[in-house]
C-alpha positions, 0 to 999 in steps of 0.5 A: 560618261564619256559622251561627246556633245556637239553644238552646230551652227544651224542644225541643233545639238548632237550627242554621240554615245560612247557606249553604243557609237550612235548619235542622238539629235536634238532640234528646235521644234515649235510644237515642243516647248520643252525641246531645244530652244534654238538650232544654233548651239554656241557653247556647252558646259558641264558644271561641278554637279554634272548638269549640262548647260547650253548657250544658244543663238536666239534661244537663251540659256538651256539645261537638259534633263538627261533622263527625259531629254527635256530642256529648261529655258532661261531667256530674256524678259523685258519686264524682269531685270533679273532675267538674261540680258539677251538671248543670243548667247555666245559663251559659258564659263563656271564661276569659282562658286558654282554659279555660271557666267553667260556671255551674249552677242549683244548685251554683255555678260550675266552671272547666273545662279542656278539655285534661284534662276536669277541673273545679275547683268554686266552691260556696257555703259558709255562713259563708264571705264569700269564697265564692258567696252561693248555688248558683243562678247565672244568668249569667257574664261575663269582663271585659277584665282576665280577672276573672269576674262572676257574676250569682246569686240572691243578688247580684253576685259578682266573682272577680279574675283572680288571686284565690281568693275572691269579693266579693259586692255586694248591695242593701246596696251599692246593687244594686236587686235581689239577683237578677241575670240579665244582665251586659254591659260598655260601652266605659268598663268599666262593667257593665250588669246586668238584675235583678228590680228594673230595670236597673243600671249598676255602675262597678267603679272607684268601686264605685257603682251607678246604677239605672233603673226604670219611671219612667226608661222601662223597660217593666217592672222585672222582667227574666228569665233569658237575655235580653240583647243588646249591639249593635256601637254 
């Protein structure tokens, strides 16, 4: 509809209505169980069916009924292994089959099926090179082939569309920093990564990194969470 949805660090969710030029505000309220679950909104995705999903810091995964303004919550349940692994959600991305990837700041990545309400967890397992290197996930990106790329606090991890194990790239492979905040893809299929030590371009075909720092014109070597943009050009 052309509306703009804005997640804030500690003041909830805002909707800017294109038709009226006015804002609608959504805040967490203990008296409203069907309201926003937490006031830190880290990520927003509109899926192929037009549903809006919100990752919140402490309130888990949320979706909204646009007619009523009521939220449905999906949260961690210690007694249910098919629930969300952790409620501090850091990133969302729609999978190729319409399911939803959900990254967390402490418990890895989840694959969520909106039809069943169930999550499949991908958490780090020490000693298992095929698992995530850390539970701290900063960003998620699904490439044109349907593969999942995960920016973590321990490197760049890739899960192939038909794979069950992750491959992780670190500074040992040429990544300038193991802290990856943002991932975008260009028209050539290369990945652009914002890190704690500059910007890096990764070509999955030859598995080579080309990195850029302050000497190349960057204002600073340190990027941060949630800050990236790709223009139409």
